[in-house]
C-alpha positions as CSV (number, residue, x, y, z in Angstrom):
1,M,39.2,61.1,-127.8
2,G,37.4,57.7,-128.2
3,T,37.6,55.5,-131.3
4,N,34.0,56.5,-132.3
5,S,34.9,60.2,-132.5
6,I,38.1,59.4,-134.5
7,R,36.1,57.1,-136.9
8,E,33.5,59.8,-137.3
9,K,36.1,62.5,-138.1
10,I,37.8,60.2,-140.7
11,E,34.5,59.2,-142.2
12,I,33.1,62.7,-142.5
13,G,36.2,64.2,-144.1
14,P,36.2,67.7,-145.6
15,R,32.9,69.2,-146.7
16,L,32.1,71.0,-149.9
17,K,31.3,74.2,-147.9
18,N,35.0,74.2,-146.7
19,W,36.5,74.0,-150.2
20,S,38.5,76.8,-151.6
21,L,37.0,79.0,-154.4
22,P,38.8,77.1,-157.2
23,G,37.4,73.8,-155.9
24,K,33.9,75.2,-155.7
25,M,34.3,76.6,-159.2
26,L,35.5,73.2,-160.5
27,V,32.5,71.3,-159.1
28,T,30.1,74.0,-160.3
29,M,31.5,73.8,-163.9
30,I,31.4,70.0,-163.8
31,V,27.7,70.1,-162.8
32,L,27.0,72.8,-165.4
33,M,28.6,71.0,-168.3
34,M,27.1,67.6,-167.4
35,S,23.7,69.3,-167.1
36,I,24.0,70.6,-170.7
37,G,25.0,67.1,-171.8
38,M,22.0,65.5,-169.9
39,G,19.7,68.1,-171.6
40,G,21.0,67.1,-175.0
41,A,20.6,63.4,-174.1
42,L,17.0,64.1,-173.0
43,G,16.3,65.9,-176.3
44,Q,17.7,63.0,-178.3
45,I,15.6,60.5,-176.4
46,I,12.5,62.5,-177.0
47,V,13.1,63.0,-180.7
48,H,14.6,59.6,-181.5
49,D,12.7,57.2,-179.1
50,I,9.6,58.7,-177.5
51,I,8.0,60.6,-180.4
52,P,8.5,57.7,-183.0
53,T,7.4,55.1,-180.5
54,F,4.2,56.8,-179.4
55,W,3.2,59.2,-182.2
56,S,4.4,57.5,-185.4
57,E,2.3,55.1,-187.6
58,K,5.3,53.2,-188.7
59,D,6.3,49.9,-187.1
60,H,9.5,50.4,-185.3
61,T,10.4,46.9,-184.2
62,M,13.6,45.9,-185.9
63,S,13.0,42.1,-185.6
64,E,10.0,42.0,-187.8
65,K,11.6,44.1,-190.5
66,V,14.7,41.9,-190.6
67,S,12.7,38.6,-190.5
68,T,10.5,39.7,-193.4
69,G,13.5,40.8,-195.5
70,D,12.5,44.5,-195.5
71,T,15.3,47.0,-195.2
72,P,15.1,48.6,-191.7
73,D,14.3,52.3,-191.7
74,K,17.3,54.6,-191.4
75,R,17.8,55.5,-187.8
76,G,18.4,59.1,-186.7
77,D,21.4,58.3,-184.5
78,L,25.1,57.4,-185.1
79,F,24.3,53.8,-185.9
80,G,22.0,54.7,-188.8
81,D,24.4,54.1,-191.7
82,E,25.6,50.8,-190.4
83,L,22.5,48.8,-191.4
84,N,23.3,45.5,-193.1
85,Q,20.7,44.1,-195.7
86,E,21.8,40.4,-195.7
87,K,18.9,38.0,-194.9
88,E,20.8,35.1,-193.2
89,K,23.1,36.1,-190.4
90,L,24.5,34.5,-187.3
91,F,23.0,35.8,-184.0
92,Y,26.0,38.0,-183.2
93,Q,25.9,39.5,-186.7
94,T,22.3,40.7,-186.7
95,D,21.4,44.4,-186.6
96,E,19.6,44.0,-183.3
97,F,22.6,42.4,-181.6
98,I,25.1,44.9,-183.0
99,F,22.8,47.9,-182.0
100,A,22.3,46.5,-178.4
101,L,26.0,45.9,-178.0
102,K,27.1,49.4,-179.2
103,F,24.3,51.0,-177.2
104,T,25.5,49.2,-174.1
105,H,29.1,50.0,-174.7
106,I,28.6,53.7,-175.2
107,H,26.1,54.1,-172.3
108,V,28.1,52.0,-169.8
109,F,31.2,54.1,-170.3
110,G,29.4,57.5,-170.7
111,M,26.8,57.3,-168.0
112,S,29.1,55.5,-165.6
113,A,31.8,58.3,-166.1
114,I,29.2,60.9,-165.2
115,F,28.1,59.2,-162.0
116,I,31.6,58.2,-161.0
117,L,32.4,61.9,-161.1
118,M,29.2,62.9,-159.4
119,G,29.6,60.2,-156.8
120,S,33.1,61.5,-156.0
121,I,31.6,64.9,-155.3
122,V,28.7,63.4,-153.2
123,L,31.3,62.0,-150.9
124,F,31.9,65.5,-149.7
125,F,28.3,66.4,-149.0
126,E,27.2,67.3,-145.5
127,L,24.7,64.4,-145.4
128,S,24.5,61.1,-143.5
129,S,26.7,58.3,-144.7
130,K,23.5,56.3,-145.5
131,L,22.0,59.1,-147.7
132,R,25.3,59.7,-149.5
133,T,25.5,55.9,-150.2
134,W,22.1,55.9,-151.8
135,L,22.8,59.0,-153.9
136,I,25.9,57.2,-155.2
137,I,24.4,53.8,-156.0
138,L,20.9,54.7,-157.3
139,P,22.1,56.1,-160.7
140,F,24.1,53.0,-161.3
141,I,21.0,50.9,-160.6
142,G,19.1,53.1,-163.1
143,I,21.8,52.6,-165.7
144,I,21.7,48.8,-165.3
145,I,17.9,48.7,-165.5
146,D,17.9,51.0,-168.6
147,L,20.6,48.9,-170.4
148,L,18.8,45.6,-169.5
149,S,15.6,46.9,-171.0
150,V,17.3,47.4,-174.4
151,W,18.4,43.7,-174.5
152,L,15.1,42.4,-173.1
153,K,12.9,44.4,-175.5
154,I,14.9,43.4,-178.5
155,F,15.4,39.7,-177.7
156,I,12.6,38.7,-175.3
157,H,9.5,40.9,-175.8
158,P,8.8,44.6,-176.8
159,A,6.9,45.1,-173.5
160,F,10.2,45.4,-171.8
161,F,10.4,48.9,-173.4
162,W,8.6,50.1,-170.2
163,L,11.7,49.3,-168.1
164,H,13.2,52.4,-169.8
165,I,10.9,54.6,-167.7
166,P,12.0,53.7,-164.2
167,G,15.6,53.1,-165.3
168,G,15.8,56.2,-167.4
169,L,14.1,58.4,-164.7
170,L,16.3,57.2,-161.9
171,F,19.6,58.6,-163.0
172,P,18.4,62.0,-164.1
173,A,16.4,62.4,-160.9
174,V,19.5,61.6,-158.8
175,F,21.6,63.8,-161.1
176,T,19.3,66.7,-160.4
177,I,19.3,66.2,-156.7
178,D,23.1,65.9,-156.7
179,S,23.5,69.0,-158.8
180,L,21.2,71.1,-156.5
181,L,23.0,69.9,-153.5
182,V,26.4,70.7,-155.0
183,I,25.3,74.3,-155.7
184,W,23.6,74.6,-152.3
185,Q,26.4,73.2,-150.2
186,A,29.3,74.9,-152.2
187,W,27.8,78.4,-152.3
188,F,25.0,78.8,-149.8
189,V,25.9,76.8,-146.7
190,P,28.0,79.0,-144.4
191,N,31.5,78.0,-143.8
192,P,32.2,78.2,-140.0
193,Q,35.8,79.2,-140.5
């Protein structure tokens, strides 16, 4: 046995098709539960962000409301009751900064946890190392772009809202591909043993 064949066997490792029934059930349930969560997140994005942004006659930019002294509209999410009505605030005390910070905190941990788990499963796919690498890093790139768009649209220019689209589409697209591959490779690829 040469060093290349040893390295290849070590790199390839066990494949999903070779897992026992409990292991296959575990990854299937993980994908099912995360799919339900992603569906809920998509519904929240549509109801809270897309519909008000494109089909509402109200102005939804927080900066203008705070700068004119108007009370910001109540938001439909978990930050809605934390609005502060003081006019003069330090930068880090503004509603915009607090919202962006909390949004980043929640999404970095939540979305990263999903793709850390999915990436761990992707390691066992019967795919090339290069393709598995891309399936692991692409959702994290999407998360970074999505989070960056929040900060840029609030503090630089509202046009950065459009970065939500490529960032926000990247991680659900990879999640869908990963999920389909999990089901396919766990249940439909024949096990040679």
